[in-house]
N, C-alpha and C positions, 0 to 999 in steps of 0.2 A: 182352480183356475190359475192362481198365482204360482202354485207348485209346478204346473206344467210349463209355464213361461220360464220359471227359474231353471228347470231341467234343460229346456231347449237352449237357453243362454249359456249354461255350463258346457253343453255339448259343443256348441258353436265356438265358444272360447277355447275349449280343449283342442279342437281341430286346428285352430290358428296357432296354438302354442307348440304342438307336437311337430317334430321334424318331418320332412317329406319322405325321407328314406331312413330306415333303421340300420344302425351299424351291426356288425357281427357280434356275437356274444363274446365277452372278454376272454373266455378260455380259448375259444377258437382263434380269435384275433391274435392272441399272444403266441399261439403255436404255429401260426402260418407266418413265419418270418423268413426273410431272405437267408437261405443257408450260406454259410461261409465255406471256404475251401476245406478247412480242417473239420468242420462240423457237418457231417453228412447224415446225421440221424434225423429221421422224419418223425416229428412230434404230432402230426395230424391225427393218427388213430387214438393216441392217448388224450388229446384235447377233446375229440368227439366223445370218448368214453367219459371223461370228467363232466362234460356238458350234459350228457344223458343222465348220469347219476344225479347231477344237480337238479335237472328238470323233473326227475321222478321223485327225488327225495323231499323237495320243498312242499309239494301238496300233501304228502303223507304227514310230514312234520306239522304243517298247519292244521290239518284235520285232527291230529293227535292232541295238539294244544287246545283247540276248541272243544273237543270231546272231553278232555280232562277238566276244563273250566266248567262245562255243563254238569259233569258228574259231581264236581266239588260243590257247585251251587245247589244241586238237588239234595245232596247230603246235608249241607248246612241248613237248608230249608226244612228238611225232615227233623233235624235236631232242634231247630227253633220251635217247630210245631209241637214237638214232644215236650219241651220245657214249658210252653204256654198252656198246654192242655192238662198237664198233670203235675 
């Protein structure tokens, strides 16, 4: 009962602390600048590419770190059991 109440309060608190609108991703926001007369290079495709690589790479990196931690924990557990049994 108390856990559900605490979860609800956390969600309501988070709703009030988050901004109403989200800004653009930093890579896209930096690329979409007002071009000057001498700089006519459009950085928008490069910024989208960087953002896509970042959004694809972070989940794989996170899963890899978690997977490695699980692998290492299982291996250490097997070594510990082997030492205690024999």
